[in-house]
N, C-alpha and C positions, 0 to 999 in steps of 0.2 A: 869261607864266606856263610853266613847263617843263610839258609834257604828257607823263603816262605811258603806257607801252605794256603793255596786257595781253598774256602770251604765251600761246598755246594749251595747253590741257590736255595732260597727258602728254609734256611736252616735257623734254628732259634737258638741264640747265643745269649746267655745273661752277662752284662756286662756294665761297668761305671764308667760314664763319660768323663772325659778328661779335657777335651778340647775340639773345637771346629776350626778347620782352616779351608782356604780356597786353592784350588790348583792353579799353579802360577800362569799358565797359559790359557786355560778356558773357563778359569773362574768356578768350576763345579766345586760342591762342596765335598770335604773328605772329612770323616769323623775319626776322632782318634779316642779310643776306648782301652780299658782294662777288664779282662775276664778272668776272674782268680789274681794270677800274676802273669798272665799273657797278655801282650799287647795284640790288640785288635783295631785294624784300619778299615774303614768301610768306605767304598767309593763307588758311585754308580750302581748303588744297590748290592754290591758284592764285597765278600769279607775276606780279610786275609789275616793270618796268625803266624806267629813264630814260637819256636822251640824257646822256652826261657832258659834252659841249660845251655844250649847253642849260642844264645845271646851274652851270657855270662862269661863263657868260654872266649868268645870271639873279643869281647871288651878286656878280659884280663890280658890275652895276647897282645892287643893293641898297646894297652899300658906297658905291660913288660919290653915291647919293642921300642916304645917312646924313651923309657927309662935307659935300656941299654944303648941308644942313640945318643944319650947326654941331653934330652931336651928337658 
């Protein structure tokens, strides 16, 4: 499973805004952005990123398992 990285507070990240959503339980805003080719999720003024290579590897694995299962 791909591990997320919590960025330090007050860190400047140049990103391209993709969408805004609301938390399903408390209604707080969730920002979904891209910095280069890395997804950046901002919630409660904290940012989380994922390693793009790990995301790609996990996606390929999920697809291969699905194909092998005959779906």
